[in-house]
The first five atom37 places (N, CA, C, CB, O) and aatype in JSON, in Angstrom:
{
  "aatype": [12, 15, 9, 14, 16, 8, 16, 10, 2, 3, 7, 8, 0, 9, 14, 0, 9, 7, 13, 7, 16, 18, 14, 12, 11, 6, 5, 6, 4, 19, 3, 7, 19, 1, 15, 0, 10, 6, 16, 7, 18, 1, 10, 9, 3, 15, 0, 19, 2, 18, 7, 2, 6, 14],
  "atom_mask": [
    [1, 1, 1, 1, 1],
    [1, 1, 1, 1, 1],
    [1, 1, 1, 1, 1],
    [1, 1, 1, 1, 1],
    [1, 1, 1, 1, 1],
    [1, 1, 1, 1, 1],
    [1, 1, 1, 1, 1],
    [1, 1, 1, 1, 1],
    [1, 1, 1, 1, 1],
    [1, 1, 1, 1, 1],
    [1, 1, 1, 0, 1],
    [1, 1, 1, 1, 1],
    [1, 1, 1, 1, 1],
    [1, 1, 1, 1, 1],
    [1, 1, 1, 1, 1],
    [1, 1, 1, 1, 1],
    [1, 1, 1, 1, 1],
    [1, 1, 1, 0, 1],
    [1, 1, 1, 1, 1],
    [1, 1, 1, 0, 1],
    [1, 1, 1, 1, 1],
    [1, 1, 1, 1, 1],
    [1, 1, 1, 1, 1],
    [1, 1, 1, 1, 1],
    [1, 1, 1, 1, 1],
    [1, 1, 1, 1, 1],
    [1, 1, 1, 1, 1],
    [1, 1, 1, 1, 1],
    [1, 1, 1, 1, 1],
    [1, 1, 1, 1, 1],
    [1, 1, 1, 1, 1],
    [1, 1, 1, 0, 1],
    [1, 1, 1, 1, 1],
    [1, 1, 1, 1, 1],
    [1, 1, 1, 1, 1],
    [1, 1, 1, 1, 1],
    [1, 1, 1, 1, 1],
    [1, 1, 1, 1, 1],
    [1, 1, 1, 1, 1],
    [1, 1, 1, 0, 1],
    [1, 1, 1, 1, 1],
    [1, 1, 1, 1, 1],
    [1, 1, 1, 1, 1],
    [1, 1, 1, 1, 1],
    [1, 1, 1, 1, 1],
    [1, 1, 1, 1, 1],
    [1, 1, 1, 1, 1],
    [1, 1, 1, 1, 1],
    [1, 1, 1, 1, 1],
    [1, 1, 1, 1, 1],
    [1, 1, 1, 0, 1],
    [1, 1, 1, 1, 1],
    [1, 1, 1, 1, 1],
    [1, 1, 1, 1, 1]
  ],
  "atom_positions": [
    [[0.85, -1.17, 0.0], [0.0, 0.0, 0.0], [0.89, 1.24, 0.0], [-0.96, 0.0, 1.22], [1.89, 1.29, 0.72]],
    [[0.54, 2.21, -0.79], [1.28, 3.46, -0.86], [0.59, 4.5, 0.01], [1.4, 3.96, -2.32], [-0.61, 4.76, -0.13]],
    [[1.36, 5.09, 0.91], [0.83, 6.13, 1.81], [1.05, 7.48, 1.14], [1.53, 6.07, 3.22], [2.17, 7.79, 0.74]],
    [[0.01, 8.29, 1.01], [0.21, 9.62, 0.41], [1.12, 10.48, 1.29], [-1.15, 10.33, 0.21], [1.13, 10.34, 2.51]],
    [[1.87, 11.37, 0.66], [2.78, 12.24, 1.4], [2.54, 13.7, 1.05], [4.25, 11.85, 1.12], [1.89, 14.02, 0.05]],
    [[3.09, 14.56, 1.89], [3.13, 16.0, 1.62], [4.6, 16.38, 1.56], [2.36, 16.83, 2.73], [5.39, 15.97, 2.41]],
    [[4.97, 17.16, 0.56], [6.35, 17.62, 0.45], [6.49, 18.94, 1.18], [6.77, 17.77, -1.05], [5.72, 19.88, 0.97]],
    [[7.49, 19.0, 2.05], [7.76, 20.21, 2.82], [8.58, 21.2, 2.0], [8.5, 19.86, 4.12], [9.09, 20.87, 0.93]],
    [[8.7, 22.42, 2.51], [9.44, 23.47, 1.8], [10.9, 23.1, 1.55], [9.39, 24.76, 2.59], [11.5, 23.56, 0.58]],
    [[11.47, 22.27, 2.41], [12.88, 21.88, 2.25], [13.05, 20.66, 1.34], [13.5, 21.6, 3.6], [14.17, 20.17, 1.17]],
    [[11.95, 20.17, 0.77], [12.01, 19.06, -0.15], [11.77, 17.7, 0.47], [0.0, 0.0, 0.0], [11.55, 16.72, -0.25]],
    [[11.81, 17.61, 1.78], [11.54, 16.34, 2.46], [10.03, 16.06, 2.42], [12.05, 16.38, 3.93], [9.21, 16.97, 2.36]],
    [[9.69, 14.79, 2.44], [8.28, 14.39, 2.43], [7.91, 13.74, 3.75], [7.99, 13.42, 1.25], [8.71, 13.03, 4.35]],
    [[6.69, 14.0, 4.2], [6.16, 13.36, 5.4], [4.84, 12.68, 5.04], [5.97, 14.39, 6.57], [4.15, 13.11, 4.12]],
    [[4.49, 11.62, 5.77], [3.22, 10.96, 5.5], [2.04, 11.9, 5.73], [3.06, 9.71, 6.38], [2.07, 12.72, 6.64]],
    [[1.02, 11.79, 4.89], [-0.17, 12.64, 5.01], [-1.1, 12.13, 6.1], [-0.9, 12.7, 3.67], [-1.99, 12.86, 6.54]],
    [[-0.9, 10.9, 6.52], [-1.76, 10.31, 7.55], [-0.89, 9.93, 8.74], [-2.54, 9.06, 7.0], [0.1, 9.21, 8.59]],
    [[-1.27, 10.41, 9.91], [-0.48, 10.12, 11.11], [-1.34, 9.53, 12.21], [0.0, 0.0, 0.0], [-2.56, 9.51, 12.14]],
    [[-0.66, 9.04, 13.23], [-1.31, 8.45, 14.39], [-1.19, 9.41, 15.57], [-0.69, 7.06, 14.75], [-0.08, 9.71, 16.01]],
    [[-2.31, 9.9, 16.06], [-2.31, 10.82, 17.2], [-2.36, 10.07, 18.52], [0.0, 0.0, 0.0], [-3.07, 9.07, 18.64]],
    [[-1.63, 10.56, 19.5], [-1.56, 9.87, 20.79], [-2.47, 10.48, 21.86], [-0.15, 9.88, 21.28], [-2.59, 9.91, 22.94]],
    [[-3.1, 11.61, 21.58], [-3.97, 12.23, 22.58], [-5.29, 11.46, 22.65], [-4.23, 13.72, 22.24], [-5.84, 11.14, 21.6]],
    [[-5.81, 11.17, 23.79], [-5.43, 11.48, 25.16], [-4.76, 10.3, 25.89], [-6.64, 11.91, 25.92], [-4.86, 10.2, 27.11]],
    [[-4.09, 9.44, 25.16], [-3.49, 8.24, 25.77], [-2.38, 8.61, 26.76], [-2.93, 7.32, 24.7], [-1.7, 9.62, 26.6]],
    [[-2.23, 7.78, 27.75], [-1.19, 7.95, 28.77], [-0.51, 6.62, 29.03], [-1.79, 8.53, 30.08], [-1.11, 5.56, 28.89]],
    [[0.74, 6.7, 29.42], [1.53, 5.56, 29.91], [1.45, 4.33, 29.01], [1.07, 5.2, 31.3], [1.68, 4.44, 27.81]],
    [[1.13, 3.18, 29.56], [1.19, 1.93, 28.82], [0.22, 1.9, 27.64], [0.89, 0.77, 29.74], [0.5, 1.3, 26.61]],
    [[-0.93, 2.56, 27.8], [-1.87, 2.63, 26.68], [-1.22, 3.29, 25.47], [-3.15, 3.4, 27.1], [-1.41, 2.85, 24.34]],
    [[-0.44, 4.35, 25.71], [0.24, 5.05, 24.63], [1.33, 4.18, 24.02], [0.83, 6.38, 25.15], [1.46, 4.1, 22.8]],
    [[2.11, 3.52, 24.87], [3.16, 2.62, 24.38], [2.56, 1.55, 23.49], [3.92, 1.97, 25.57], [3.05, 1.3, 22.38]],
    [[1.51, 0.91, 23.96], [0.85, -0.15, 23.19], [0.25, 0.39, 21.89], [-0.25, -0.81, 24.03], [0.35, -0.25, 20.84]],
    [[-0.36, 1.57, 21.96], [-0.97, 2.16, 20.78], [0.06, 2.52, 19.71], [0.0, 0.0, 0.0], [-0.15, 2.25, 18.53]],
    [[1.17, 3.12, 20.13], [2.22, 3.49, 19.18], [2.85, 2.23, 18.59], [3.3, 4.37, 19.87], [3.11, 2.18, 17.38]],
    [[3.1, 1.24, 19.41], [3.66, -0.02, 18.9], [2.74, -0.63, 17.84], [3.87, -1.02, 20.06], [3.2, -1.05, 16.78]],
    [[1.46, -0.67, 18.13], [0.48, -1.21, 17.2], [0.43, -0.38, 15.91], [-0.9, -1.27, 17.85], [0.35, -0.94, 14.81]],
    [[0.46, 0.94, 16.05], [0.44, 1.81, 14.88], [1.66, 1.56, 13.99], [0.39, 3.29, 15.3], [1.52, 1.47, 12.77]],
    [[2.84, 1.45, 14.59], [4.05, 1.18, 13.81], [3.99, -0.17, 13.12], [5.28, 1.24, 14.71], [4.39, -0.31, 11.97]],
    [[3.47, -1.17, 13.83], [3.33, -2.5, 13.24], [2.35, -2.5, 12.08], [2.89, -3.51, 14.3], [2.48, -3.28, 11.14]],
    [[1.36, -1.62, 12.16], [0.34, -1.5, 11.12], [0.87, -0.77, 9.89], [-0.89, -0.78, 11.66], [0.35, -0.95, 8.78]],
    [[1.89, 0.05, 10.06], [2.48, 0.77, 8.94], [2.56, 2.27, 9.1], [0.0, 0.0, 0.0], [3.12, 2.95, 8.23]],
    [[2.02, 2.82, 10.17], [2.13, 4.26, 10.4], [3.6, 4.63, 10.55], [1.33, 4.7, 11.67], [4.38, 3.89, 11.15]],
    [[3.97, 5.79, 10.0], [5.33, 6.3, 10.15], [5.34, 7.73, 10.67], [6.06, 6.22, 8.84], [6.41, 8.29, 10.91]],
    [[4.17, 8.32, 10.84], [4.04, 9.66, 11.43], [3.29, 9.51, 12.74], [3.31, 10.66, 10.45], [2.1, 9.2, 12.75]],
    [[3.99, 9.74, 13.84], [3.4, 9.63, 15.17], [3.32, 11.04, 15.75], [4.23, 8.67, 16.11], [4.34, 11.7, 15.93]],
    [[2.11, 11.51, 16.03], [1.9, 12.85, 16.58], [1.76, 12.75, 18.09], [0.64, 13.53, 15.96], [0.73, 12.32, 18.6]],
    [[2.82, 13.14, 18.78], [2.79, 13.09, 20.25], [2.99, 14.48, 20.84], [3.88, 12.14, 20.77], [3.38, 14.61, 22.0]],
    [[2.73, 15.53, 20.06], [3.0, 16.9, 20.5], [2.33, 17.24, 21.82], [2.55, 17.87, 19.44], [2.92, 17.95, 22.64]],
    [[1.13, 16.77, 22.03], [0.41, 17.12, 23.26], [1.18, 16.65, 24.5], [-1.01, 16.51, 23.24], [1.07, 17.26, 25.57]],
    [[1.95, 15.59, 24.37], [2.7, 15.06, 25.51], [3.87, 15.95, 25.93], [3.22, 13.69, 25.19], [4.4, 15.8, 27.03]],
    [[4.28, 16.87, 25.06], [5.34, 17.81, 25.41], [4.82, 18.95, 26.28], [6.0, 18.37, 24.15], [5.6, 19.62, 26.96]],
    [[3.51, 19.18, 26.24], [2.92, 20.24, 27.06], [3.28, 21.63, 26.62], [0.0, 0.0, 0.0], [3.25, 22.55, 27.43]],
    [[3.64, 21.82, 25.36], [4.06, 23.15, 24.9], [3.1, 23.78, 23.89], [5.44, 23.06, 24.28], [3.46, 24.74, 23.21]],
    [[1.9, 23.26, 23.78], [0.97, 23.78, 22.77], [0.44, 25.19, 23.07], [-0.2, 22.86, 22.65], [0.24, 25.95, 22.13]],
    [[0.22, 25.58, 24.34], [-0.26, 26.94, 24.57], [0.72, 27.97, 24.07], [-0.53, 27.17, 26.05], [0.47, 29.17, 24.18]]
  ]
}
């Protein structure tokens, strides 16, 4: 299966579909990310876990 991508201004491409980790915590997040990677996801959005969104 081919995953659609978006090309960034610097020429690098990122997957157009990502796996978001909100609102998962601790082991649930570990298990979810592991499962997502095994499924084929390559873009993992964990920004909320950094606590810097405001």
